[in-house]
C-alpha positions in Angstrom: -71.6 -14.1 -6.7 -75.2 -15.1 -6.1 -77.6 -12.1 -5.8 -81.4 -12.1 -6.0 -82.1 -13.3 -9.5 -78.7 -12.9 -11.2 -75.2 -14.1 -10.8 -73.0 -11.0 -10.6 -69.2 -11.2 -11.0 -67.0 -10.4 -8.1 -65.1 -7.6 -10.0 -68.3 -5.6 -10.8 -69.4 -6.1 -7.2 -66.0 -4.7 -6.1 -66.2 -1.7 -8.4 -69.8 -0.9 -7.3 -69.1 -1.0 -3.6 -65.7 0.8 -4.0 -67.3 3.7 -6.0 -69.9 4.2 -3.4 -67.7 3.7 -0.3 -69.7 0.6 0.8 -68.5 -2.6 2.5 -67.3 -5.2 0.1 -70.0 -7.6 -1.2 -70.7 -10.8 0.8 -73.3 -13.7 0.8 -75.0 -12.2 3.8 -75.7 -8.8 2.1 -79.2 -7.4 2.5 -81.6 -8.1 -0.5 -81.6 -4.4 -1.3 -77.8 -4.3 -1.6 -77.9 -7.5 -3.7 -80.4 -5.9 -6.0 -78.2 -2.8 -6.4 -75.3 -5.1 -7.4 -77.5 -6.5 -10.1 -78.5 -3.1 -11.3 -74.9 -2.0 -11.4 -73.9 -5.1 -13.4 -76.6 -4.3 -16.0 -75.5 -0.6 -16.3 -71.8 -1.2 -16.2 -71.4 -4.4 -18.1 -74.7 -4.5 -20.1 -75.7 -8.0 -19.1 -75.9 -10.5 -16.1 -76.3 -14.2 -15.9 -79.8 -15.3 -14.7 -79.8 -17.7 -11.8 -81.9 -21.0 -12.0 -85.4 -20.6 -10.5 -84.5 -22.7 -7.4 -81.5 -20.5 -6.6 -83.3 -17.2 -6.7 -84.4 -15.3 -3.6 -87.9 -16.5 -2.7 -89.2 -13.2 -1.2 -87.6 -10.6 -3.4 -87.4 -12.4 -6.7 -90.8 -11.4 -8.0 -90.2 -7.7 -7.2 -86.6 -7.8 -8.7 -87.9 -9.4 -11.9 -90.6 -6.7 -12.2 -88.1 -3.9 -11.8 -85.6 -5.5 -14.2 -88.3 -6.1 -16.8 -89.5 -2.5 -16.5 -85.9 -1.4 -17.1 -85.7 -3.5 -20.1 -88.9 -2.1 -21.6 -87.9 1.6 -21.1 -85.8 3.3 -23.8 -84.6 5.8 -21.2 -82.9 3.0 -19.2 -81.1 1.8 -22.3 -79.9 5.3 -23.0 -78.7 5.5 -19.4 -76.9 2.1 -19.8 -75.1 3.5 -22.9 -73.9 6.5 -20.8 -72.6 4.3 -18.0 -71.2 1.3 -19.9 -67.6 0.7 -18.6 -67.7 3.7 -16.3 -67.9 2.4 -12.7 -68.4 5.8 -11.1 -71.2 6.8 -13.5 -72.9 3.4 -13.1 -72.7 3.6 -9.3 -74.2 7.1 -9.3 -77.0 5.9 -11.6 -77.7 3.0 -9.2 -78.0 5.5 -6.3 -80.5 7.7 -8.1 -82.6 4.8 -9.4 -82.8 3.2 -5.9 -83.7 6.5 -4.4 -86.6 6.9 -6.8 -87.7 3.3 -6.1 -87.8 4.0 -2.4 -91.7 3.9 -2.1 -91.8 0.7 -4.1 -89.3 -1.0 -1.8 -91.2 0.1 1.3 -94.4 -1.4 -0.1 -92.8 -4.8 -0.2 -93.5 -5.1 3.5 -97.3 -5.2 2.8 -98.0 -5.5 -0.9 -96.5 -6.0 -4.3 -95.9 -2.6 -5.9 -97.8 -1.8 -9.1 -96.0 -2.1 -12.4 -96.9 1.5 -13.4 -95.5 2.9 -10.2 -92.2 1.0 -10.8 -92.0 2.2 -14.4 -92.7 5.8 -13.4 -90.0 5.6 -10.7 -87.4 4.2 -13.1 -88.3 6.8 -15.8 -87.8 9.7 -13.3 -84.7 8.0 -11.9 -83.0 7.7 -15.3 -83.5 11.4 -16.0 -82.1 12.4 -12.6 -79.2 10.0 -13.0 -78.3 11.3 -16.5 -78.2 14.9 -15.2 -76.1 13.8 -12.2 -73.7 11.9 -14.4 -73.2 14.9 -16.7 -72.4 17.0 -13.7 -70.0 14.4 -12.3 -68.1 14.1 -15.6 -67.8 17.9 -15.9 -66.5 18.0 -12.3 -64.0 15.2 -13.0 -62.8 17.0 -16.1 -62.3 20.1 -14.1 -59.8 18.2 -11.9 -57.9 16.8 -14.8 -54.8 18.9 -13.9 -54.6 17.7 -10.3 -52.9 14.5 -9.1 -55.4 13.1 -6.7 -55.3 9.9 -4.7 -55.8 6.9 -7.0 -54.5 8.6 -10.1 -51.1 8.2 -11.7 -49.3 9.1 -14.9 -50.0 5.6 -16.1 -53.6 4.6 -15.5 -54.2 1.2 -14.1 -56.4 -1.3 -15.9 -59.2 -3.7 -14.8 -57.8 -6.4 -12.6 -55.0 -4.1 -11.4 -57.2 -1.3 -9.9 -58.6 1.6 -11.8 -57.8 5.3 -12.1 -59.6 8.0 -10.0 -60.3 5.6 -7.2 -62.7 7.3 -4.8 -62.7 10.6 -6.7 -66.4 10.5 -7.5 -67.2 9.6 -3.9 -65.1 12.5 -2.7 -66.8 14.9 -5.0 -70.2 13.9 -3.7 -69.0 14.3 0.0 -66.9 17.5 -0.3 -69.0 20.5 -1.2 -66.0 22.8 -1.7 -64.2 20.4 -4.0 -67.4 19.7 -5.9 -67.9 23.5 -6.4 -64.2 24.0 -7.5 -64.4 21.1 -9.9 -67.8 22.2 -11.4 -66.5 25.7 -12.0 -63.1 24.4 -13.3 -64.9 22.2 -15.8 -67.0 25.2 -17.0 -64.0 27.5 -17.2 -62.0 24.8 -19.1 -64.7 24.6 -21.7 -64.6 28.4 -22.0 -60.8 28.4 -22.3 -60.9 25.7 -25.0 -63.5 27.7 -27.0 -61.4 30.9 -26.7 -58.3 29.0 -27.8 -60.0 27.5 -30.8 -61.2 30.9 -32.0 -58.3 33.2 -31.0 -56.4 33.0 -34.3 -59.5 33.9 -36.2 -60.2 36.9 -33.9 -56.5 38.0 -34.1 -56.2 37.5 -37.9 -54.3 40.4 -39.5 -53.1 39.2 -42.9 -53.5 36.5 -45.6 -50.6 34.0 -45.4 -51.7 31.1 -47.5 -54.6 29.2 -49.1 -56.3 26.3 -47.4 -59.4 24.0 -47.5 -62.3 24.9 -45.3 -65.9 26.2 -45.2 -65.6 29.8 -44.0 -67.8 31.7 -46.5 -66.1 35.0 -45.5 -62.7 33.7 -46.6 -63.6 31.9 -49.8 -61.5 32.6 -52.9 -63.3 34.5 -55.8 -63.2 31.3 -57.8 -65.3 29.5 -55.1 -67.7 32.4 -54.9 -68.3 32.2 -58.6 -69.2 28.5 -58.3 -71.9 29.4 -55.8 -73.6 31.6 -58.4 -73.1 29.2 -61.4 -76.2 27.2 -62.2 -74.3 24.0 -62.9 -71.5 24.3 -60.3 -73.8 25.5 -57.4 -74.4 22.1 -55.9 -70.7 21.1 -56.3 -69.8 24.3 -54.4 -72.3 23.5 -51.6 -70.9 19.9 -51.3 -67.4 21.4 -50.9 -68.6 23.7 -48.2 -70.3 20.8 -46.3 -67.2 18.6 -46.6 -64.8 21.6 -45.7 -63.1 21.2 -49.1 -63.7 24.7 -50.5 -60.6 26.9 -51.2 -60.2 29.7 -48.8 -57.6 32.2 -47.6 -55.6 31.2 -44.6 -55.2 34.1 -42.1 -52.7 34.6 -39.3 -52.3 37.2 -36.6 -50.1 38.2 -33.7 -51.0 36.7 -30.4 -49.7 38.3 -27.2 -50.0 35.2 -25.1 -46.8 33.3 -25.9 -45.5 29.8 -25.2 -43.2 30.8 -22.3 -43.9 30.2 -18.6 -47.4 31.0 -17.3 -47.3 31.9 -13.6 -50.4 32.4 -11.5 -50.1 34.6 -8.4 -53.0 33.5 -6.2 -54.1 35.7 -3.2 -54.9 33.4 -0.2 -55.5 36.3 2.3 -58.4 36.0 4.8 -60.8 38.0 2.7 -60.6 35.4 -0.2 -62.3 32.7 1.9 -65.6 31.4 0.5 -66.8 32.0 -3.1 -63.6 34.0 -4.1 -61.5 31.0 -3.0 -63.5 28.5 -5.1 -63.7 30.8 -8.1 -59.9 31.6 -8.1 -59.0 28.0 -7.6 -61.2 26.9 -10.5 -59.5 29.5 -12.7 -56.1 28.1 -11.5 -57.1 24.7 -12.8 -58.3 26.1 -16.1 -55.1 28.0 -16.6 -53.1 24.9 -15.8 -55.0 23.2 -18.6 -54.3 26.0 -21.0 -50.6 25.7 -20.1 -50.6 22.0 -20.7 -52.4 22.4 -24.1 -49.9 24.9 -25.2 -46.8 23.0 -23.9 -46.0 25.7 -21.4 -44.5 25.5 -17.9 -47.1 26.5 -15.3 -46.3 28.0 -12.0 -48.6 28.6 -9.0 -47.6 31.0 -6.2 -50.1 31.3 -3.4 -49.5 34.3 -1.2 -50.7 36.4 1.7 -48.1 38.9 3.1 -45.6 36.2 2.1 -45.4 33.2 -0.2 -47.4 30.4 1.4 -47.1 27.8 -1.3 -45.6 27.3 -4.8 -45.5 24.7 -7.4 -44.1 24.4 -10.9 -45.4 21.8 -13.3 -44.0 21.1 -16.7 -45.9 19.8 -19.7 -47.2 16.3 -18.9 -47.2 16.9 -15.1 -50.0 17.7 -12.8 -50.6 19.7 -9.7 -50.5 18.1 -6.2 -53.7 17.8 -4.3 -52.2 20.1 -1.8 -52.8 23.0 -4.1 -56.6 22.5 -3.7 -56.4 22.6 0.1 -54.8 26.0 0.6 -56.4 27.9 3.4 -57.2 31.6 3.4 -55.8 33.8 6.2 -53.6 36.9 6.8 -53.0 40.0 4.8 -51.9 40.8 1.2 -48.5 41.7 -0.1 -48.6 42.0 -3.9 -45.0 43.1 -4.2 -43.7 39.9 -2.7 -45.9 37.8 -4.9 -44.9 39.5 -8.2 -41.2 39.3 -7.1 -41.5 35.6 -6.6 -43.4 35.1 -9.9 -40.6 36.9 -11.8 -38.0 34.7 -10.1 -39.8 31.6 -11.3 -39.8 33.1 -14.9 -36.1 33.6 -14.6 -35.5 30.1 -13.2 -37.8 28.4 -15.8 -37.3 30.7 -18.8 -38.5 28.7 -21.8 -39.1 31.3 -24.4 -38.5 34.2 -22.0 -39.8 36.9 -24.3 -43.3 35.3 -24.1 -43.8 34.8 -20.3 -47.0 35.7 -18.6 -47.9 36.4 -14.9 -51.6 36.4 -13.8 -52.4 38.1 -10.5 -55.8 37.2 -8.9 -56.6 39.2 -5.8 -59.3 41.0 -3.9 -56.9 43.0 -1.8 -55.1 46.3 -1.6 -51.4 46.4 -1.2 -48.9 49.2 -0.7 -46.9 49.5 -4.0 -43.5 50.1 -2.5 -41.6 48.2 -5.2 -44.2 48.2 -8.0 -42.2 50.4 -10.4 -39.1 48.4 -9.9 -41.0 45.1 -10.4 -42.8 46.3 -13.5 -39.6 47.4 -15.1 -38.0 44.0 -14.3 -41.0 42.2 -15.9 -40.6 44.4 -19.0 -37.0 43.4 -19.3 -37.9 39.8 -19.1 -40.6 40.2 -21.7 -43.3 39.2 -19.2 -46.8 40.6 -19.3 -48.6 41.0 -16.0 -52.4 40.5 -16.1 -54.4 41.6 -13.0 -57.7 40.1 -12.1 -59.4 42.1 -9.4 -62.3 40.5 -7.5 -64.4 43.3 -6.2 -61.6 45.9 -6.2 -61.0 49.0 -8.3 -58.8 48.9 -11.3 -56.5 51.6 -9.9 -55.5 49.3 -7.0 -53.8 47.0 -9.5 -52.4 49.5 -12.0 -49.0 49.9 -10.3 -48.1 46.3 -11.1 -50.2 45.2 -14.1 -50.1 45.8 -17.8 -53.7 44.5 -18.3 -56.5 44.7 -15.7 -59.9 43.0 -15.6 -62.4 43.2 -12.7 -64.7 40.4 -11.6 -68.1 40.7 -9.9 -69.9 37.5 -11.0 -68.3 34.4 -9.3 -70.3 31.9 -11.2 -68.6 32.4 -14.5 -65.8 34.2 -16.3 -67.0 37.4 -18.1 -66.0 37.6 -21.7 -63.3 40.3 -21.3 -61.7 38.4 -18.4 -61.9 35.1 -20.4 -60.1 36.7 -23.4 -57.4 38.1 -21.1 -57.0 34.9 -19.1 -57.2 32.3 -21.8 -56.0 34.0 -25.0 -53.8 36.9 -23.7 -55.8 39.6 -25.4 -57.5 42.5 -23.6 
């Protein structure tokens, strides 16, 4: 499709406009939109076909050439192109940021040709802003990996047949609550992955074998001798760098098992706002933990009754409905725990290793707490309570382990250990 100085393919034009929620490209597009299609092509595909001189836009060609040339000369632009290559959402976001920075240059076209140094400065600033925005977008999209959103499917579609996550980036930019949930979920997922990678080491209790690695604290005596030997010292260092040194393999007991993981999520009126987004982000991170460990994940949203529930098995994802649960009404923890235990019974897996996680900011009358806790014990289910701004004693009737939360921008280390590795 003819643009200002480049011929841009219809497919890149389609991807660009779709990612930004714009009208589909046409020959009567404004010069600014045509230029943005060209910029997208360069970021997404890496190259574009130059039009013959006579076919280029007479009024805008000189400016477009100057901007494209400035981009070509800036290493920052090439780094940005490496980040966006083949990623339509990232390339579209980068175009938005770059054009925003070029705003003054575009306005000057009415009266004068913008100076080259002004254009280069705008592009340099724009690439930095775009890179930061892309990183945030990817974190957010990673945070929503456990949710089945419009345009996603179990089998991703390929170019020519559509593409996965259609409109997701646009929705993230236009929905502040979803963007906040996704951002926190991405952060919490990274914390969970780190905790899971290190939990065996922290829980190590006994030597079970010998393995290759580079943990100096677990090296065999023969390897330690090499480090002090004048001739074998460099060989020992090489083995450490290449993770080929002989070391003890340690194993330990881990309370968090591979049975069902059921989250009891308070949706009462007092949870509205930051508590809502924080708890939903934790829900997505826990769903990711369950997937990584091959566990069935259950979600029970409750007020004074069960408002919503979902059960997803390994390889499945939550419905988008889970993200849109409102907050209203009172809190009945008895009812939530009872339903959580019923789900454990219905989806037993390895029953002796089931876990229930209760997230609430409320107080509830513990009429049946003793009965429910006894029932959980018989099922081999551990109940972890996460209290948002409430005292520990308010959750003690139901919970085996309790953590309290005050900072809704992160997950404190104690709560992260309890949530993501099952240790208090």
